[in-house]
C-alpha positions in Angstrom: 113.0 88.8 107.6 110.1 90.1 105.6 111.8 88.8 102.5 111.8 85.3 103.9 108.2 85.5 105.2 108.9 86.1 108.8 107.2 89.5 109.3 105.1 88.9 112.4 107.9 88.6 115.1 109.7 91.9 114.2 106.4 93.8 113.9 105.4 92.7 117.5 108.8 93.3 118.9 109.1 96.7 117.3 106.0 97.8 119.1 107.2 96.5 122.4 110.6 98.2 121.8 108.7 101.5 121.6 107.1 100.8 125.0 110.4 99.9 126.5 111.9 103.1 125.2 109.1 105.1 126.9 109.7 103.3 130.2 113.4 104.2 130.0 112.6 107.8 129.4 110.2 107.8 132.3 112.9 106.3 134.6 115.5 108.8 133.3 113.1 111.7 134.0 112.5 110.3 137.5 116.3 110.4 138.2 116.5 114.0 137.0 113.8 115.0 139.5 115.9 114.1 142.5 115.4 115.1 145.3 111.8 116.0 144.6 111.0 112.3 144.1 111.7 109.6 146.7 114.1 106.8 146.1 111.2 104.4 146.2 109.5 106.2 143.3 112.7 106.3 141.2 113.3 102.6 142.0 109.8 101.7 140.9 110.2 103.5 137.6 113.5 101.8 137.0 112.3 98.3 137.9 109.4 98.7 135.5 111.8 99.5 132.7 114.4 96.8 133.7 111.7 94.1 133.8 110.5 94.7 130.2 114.0 95.3 129.0 115.3 92.0 130.3 112.3 90.1 129.0 112.9 91.5 125.5 116.5 90.4 125.6 115.3 86.9 126.4 112.7 86.9 123.6 115.3 88.1 121.1 117.7 85.4 122.0 115.1 82.6 122.3 112.9 83.5 119.3 114.3 86.2 117.0 117.9 85.0 116.8 116.9 81.4 116.3 114.9 82.5 113.2 117.7 84.6 112.0 120.3 81.9 112.3 118.2 79.5 110.3 117.1 82.0 107.6 119.7 84.6 106.8 122.6 84.2 104.4 126.2 85.4 104.7 125.3 88.4 102.6 122.3 89.2 104.8 124.6 89.3 107.9 127.1 91.5 106.1 124.4 94.0 105.1 123.2 94.1 108.8 126.8 94.8 109.9 127.2 97.6 107.3 123.9 99.3 108.3 124.0 98.9 112.1 126.0 102.1 112.7 123.3 104.2 111.2 120.8 103.0 113.8 123.1 102.8 116.8 123.4 100.1 119.5 121.1 99.6 122.4 123.4 98.0 125.0 127.1 97.7 123.8 128.7 99.6 121.1 131.3 97.5 119.2 134.9 98.6 119.6 136.1 96.8 116.4 134.7 96.4 112.9 133.4 92.9 112.2 135.3 91.2 109.4 133.1 88.3 108.3 134.7 85.0 107.2 133.1 83.8 104.0 132.9 80.1 103.4 135.2 78.8 100.7 133.3 77.1 97.9 136.3 76.3 95.7 136.4 72.6 97.0 132.8 72.2 95.9 133.6 73.7 92.5 136.6 71.4 92.0 134.5 68.3 92.9 131.9 69.5 90.4 134.5 70.0 87.7 135.9 66.5 88.4 132.4 65.0 88.1 131.8 66.9 84.9 135.1 65.7 83.3 134.1 62.1 84.0 131.0 62.4 81.9 132.6 64.4 79.0 133.6 61.1 77.3 130.0 60.3 76.6 129.3 63.8 75.2 130.1 65.6 71.9 130.1 69.3 71.4 130.1 71.6 68.4 129.8 75.3 67.8 128.1 76.9 64.8 127.3 80.6 64.3 127.9 81.3 68.0 125.5 78.5 68.9 126.7 75.7 71.2 125.3 72.2 70.3 125.9 69.3 72.7 125.0 65.7 71.9 124.8 63.3 74.9 124.8 59.6 74.5 122.6 57.5 76.8 121.9 53.7 76.9 118.5 54.5 75.3 119.8 56.8 72.6 121.0 60.3 72.0 119.6 63.7 72.8 120.8 67.1 71.7 121.0 70.4 73.6 121.5 73.7 71.9 122.4 77.0 73.6 122.5 80.4 71.9 123.8 83.3 74.1 121.9 86.5 74.2 123.4 89.5 72.6 125.2 91.7 75.2 123.3 94.8 75.9 125.2 98.0 75.7 126.1 99.4 79.1 124.4 102.7 80.0 126.8 105.6 80.1 126.1 107.5 83.4 128.1 110.5 82.1 126.2 111.1 78.8 124.0 114.2 78.7 120.3 113.6 78.6 117.3 115.9 78.2 116.4 116.8 81.8 113.6 119.2 82.5 114.7 122.7 81.3 118.2 121.6 80.3 120.6 118.7 80.1 122.1 116.6 82.8 123.9 113.2 83.0 122.7 110.6 85.5 126.0 111.2 87.4 125.3 115.0 87.6 121.7 114.5 88.7 122.9 112.2 91.4 125.5 114.6 92.6 123.0 117.5 92.7 120.5 115.5 94.7 123.2 114.5 97.1 124.4 118.1 97.6 121.0 119.5 98.4 120.7 120.4 102.2 117.7 118.1 102.4 117.1 114.4 103.2 115.0 113.3 100.2 112.9 110.1 100.1 110.6 108.9 97.3 107.9 106.3 97.7 106.2 105.3 94.4 102.5 105.0 93.7 102.5 101.4 94.8 103.7 102.5 98.3 107.2 101.0 97.7 110.2 102.8 99.1 112.2 103.5 95.9 114.9 106.1 96.6 116.7 108.3 99.1 119.6 110.7 98.6 123.0 110.7 100.4 123.1 114.3 101.7 124.4 113.1 105.1 126.3 110.2 106.5 123.9 107.4 107.7 124.6 108.0 111.4 123.9 111.8 111.0 120.5 111.4 109.3 117.5 112.8 111.0 115.3 110.1 109.6 117.4 106.9 109.2 117.5 105.4 105.7 119.5 102.4 104.7 119.9 100.4 101.4 118.0 97.4 102.9 114.8 99.5 103.0 114.8 100.0 99.2 112.0 97.9 97.6 110.1 97.5 100.9 106.5 98.6 101.5 106.5 102.0 103.2 104.4 100.7 106.1 107.2 98.2 106.9 109.8 101.0 107.1 108.1 102.8 110.1 107.7 101.8 113.7 104.1 100.9 114.9 103.7 104.1 116.9 103.7 106.3 113.8 102.1 103.9 111.3 98.6 105.5 111.6 100.0 108.9 110.8 102.0 107.6 107.8 98.8 105.9 106.4 96.8 109.2 106.9 99.4 111.3 105.1 99.4 108.9 102.1 95.6 108.8 102.0 95.4 112.6 102.0 98.0 113.0 99.2 96.8 110.0 97.0 93.2 111.2 97.1 94.0 114.7 96.2 92.5 116.1 99.4 95.9 117.6 100.1 98.9 118.3 97.8 101.3 118.8 100.6 101.6 118.0 104.3 104.0 120.0 106.4 105.3 119.3 109.9 108.0 120.6 112.2 109.3 119.7 115.6 112.2 120.2 117.9 114.3 117.0 118.0 115.3 116.0 121.5 118.3 114.1 120.2 119.6 116.9 118.1 118.4 119.8 120.2 117.4 121.5 116.9 114.2 122.3 115.0 113.4 120.0 112.1 111.0 120.8 109.1 109.4 117.9 107.2 107.4 118.2 104.0 105.4 115.4 102.2 104.4 116.3 98.6 102.1 114.4 96.2 104.0 113.7 93.0 101.7 113.9 90.0 102.5 113.6 86.2 101.5 116.0 83.5 98.1 114.3 83.4 97.5 114.7 87.1 98.0 111.0 87.8 99.4 110.2 91.2 102.9 108.8 91.0 104.1 108.7 94.6 105.1 110.8 97.6 108.2 112.9 97.9 109.4 113.5 101.5 112.1 116.1 102.2 113.5 116.8 105.7 115.6 119.8 106.7 117.2 121.0 109.9 116.1 124.6 110.3 117.7 125.7 113.6 120.1 128.0 111.8 117.1 130.0 110.4 116.0 130.8 113.9 119.4 132.1 114.7 119.9 134.6 111.9 121.7 137.6 113.3 120.3 140.3 111.0 117.7 141.1 108.4 120.1 140.5 105.6 123.6 139.2 104.8 124.9 139.6 101.3 128.6 139.7 102.1 131.0 137.1 100.6 
């Protein structure tokens, strides 16, 4: 939606979604406190959640979906379908994979070809030295159009070895190495544009969800409103040089495991800021090491 200039509705709704999620967690906690809480207290917590939840469904159907139906292309809907599993579903989980029906444009092409053939009698073409020259007759006279195709650029070989740090790697090898690291890696460039993430885990298993549609977006548009101030502060600290690294850790309620997050300022050999590298790692196994050492194979 941001690509089509409709960034206000999703921003507002994203913030309200966070509030609805908090109301749901409050209602769920109330149920778990039975019989210490009364039915009236539990009912009140649930009704507060249900009211906001139902109102959001109405807003999505009356406002958001109307904008989407008028704006998005077939490819946009296909991308949404492909990336939805990574985020999960709020109400109903689909039982079958959506197979989109793409419109057939062949009839349009045939009509265009027929129209083109009708006008060819009034046109003359010639080719010299790979240059196409077309002369078109009109009642007022002739005009000439010339077309010279660009030279085809050589395709890049992803398997060729390139100087890489302290050795040599191909692009294919570098990509494989990044994808085999036990880390979720994200890079945001100096212009705050989300530029890269690795594929160390399947999308639905990621701690911090990343999808192809996020690539090229401003980093602030990739985070929910409730954490936006923290994201801005991290980037300010790293960009200014006040900090070279910001480290956080927490126990994920969803995973039931500890997660370690590191943000690093990426600087070139001249010390110029080039962006921020984020790497995320599940560290629960480190807490459960059974001995001081294990060197057996």
